[in-house]
Steps between C-alpha positions, in 0.01 A plus 500: 500500500765719660655201674536317170670791326717559806612137489613532140672834558675402823543126447839365418564320169551175691150524648354562156679198356382288793148623433527402132611141568163375635324645196747320276444171678125550491511555126658158443209320665218686327644512149266244343179554695481882512695655212388858566606485866824340385573795272414748776732333751783487247449867416489593869820306564673667207396848614614436858838367392563784255396757761734338754792502254443865411469592867819309580704677234358840594603449861853384415597764245 
């Protein structure tokens, strides 16, 4: 668990965006067959992108 939290604390915003892209692509393929997993992957992608944007602006200003 410590390695996961360390990744989010120390990871760059670019890495977080690159991590969100596979979840976004995965959500396109499972939209019809598994709607609950689709919603989870979309939510996870949204949270990762927002966290990366906030982290980016906090590091620049």
